[in-house]
N, C-alpha and C positions, 0 to 999 in steps of 0.2 A: 500561365493560360495555354490552354492545346492550339494548334489552328485548326483550321475549317480549308483543309486542301479540294471540300468539291464546294463550296461560295467561293475560296477563292478563283477556283475556276470558269465556274456561272458568272460570280464577275467578268471579270477574263474576256472569256467571250461575247459579254456584254459589248464592253467595251469596243473589241474587236470587228466585230458588228459593223457599228458605226462608222466603219472609215467604208466608202464609197465604192474601194475597189478591194476591198475583200468579201470572204463569201466563208461564215463558220460551217463545215460540213460535214463534223461532231461533235458530241460531244458525250465522251464517256468516262462516266463518273463514276461505274461497274466497276471499270474495267483495272486492273493490275501492273503496273501505276492508272491515275485515270490519269486524262487525256483531254485536249482542244483540240480537234486538226479545222488549222484555214489556210482558206489558199488566195491565190489574187483571184479575180472572177473572169479576168480574161485568157491564165491562161494555164490548163492543163496539168504545167509541171509545175508552177510557182503555189509549194504546197511543205508547209506546215505545222509539227503536233507539235505539243505546248504541252510539256508538263508542270504541277506546283510541289519544289523538295521539300522540306521536313523543314529547313532552313526561311522557307518564305519568299523563295525564291523562283522566276520563273522561266524556265530553261526546258529550249528549245530540243526536238531529237537530237542534233548533231553535239551537243550540250552547251552554246552557247546560252547564258545568259541574261535575259532578256530584263530583267527588274522581279521589284521585290513586289508581294501583297500592301506598300505602303505608301505606291504609287504605280494601279493596277496600269491606268490609264497613260501613264509614262511606259511600260511593261509593251503594250496591246503597239503604242506608238511608233516602240522600237521594230516589232513586226510588223506592224505596214510600211515601213523604209524598209528593212529586209526583201518586200516581195512586193516593193514598185509598185506600192497601191500611193493614192492621194490619204492627205491629213484630213480624221472628221471633220 
């Protein structure tokens, strides 16, 4: 079965948005590659863009693997930790 990258990124954005200190800035599903941009609500510099690789991994713009589509909540929690945000 082929991975639905857009659906995976939408799920990631929803899970990331549940964290009190995170704000989803952009869900760019039509761009190449598709990505979700998330930032810490209290800092203009704590931001990250996340893509979904063909193997189902969520990857930051600097190459850090957050997790997979099998555990979207866990991947979003790792991003929250990296951006110094409170848990969901």
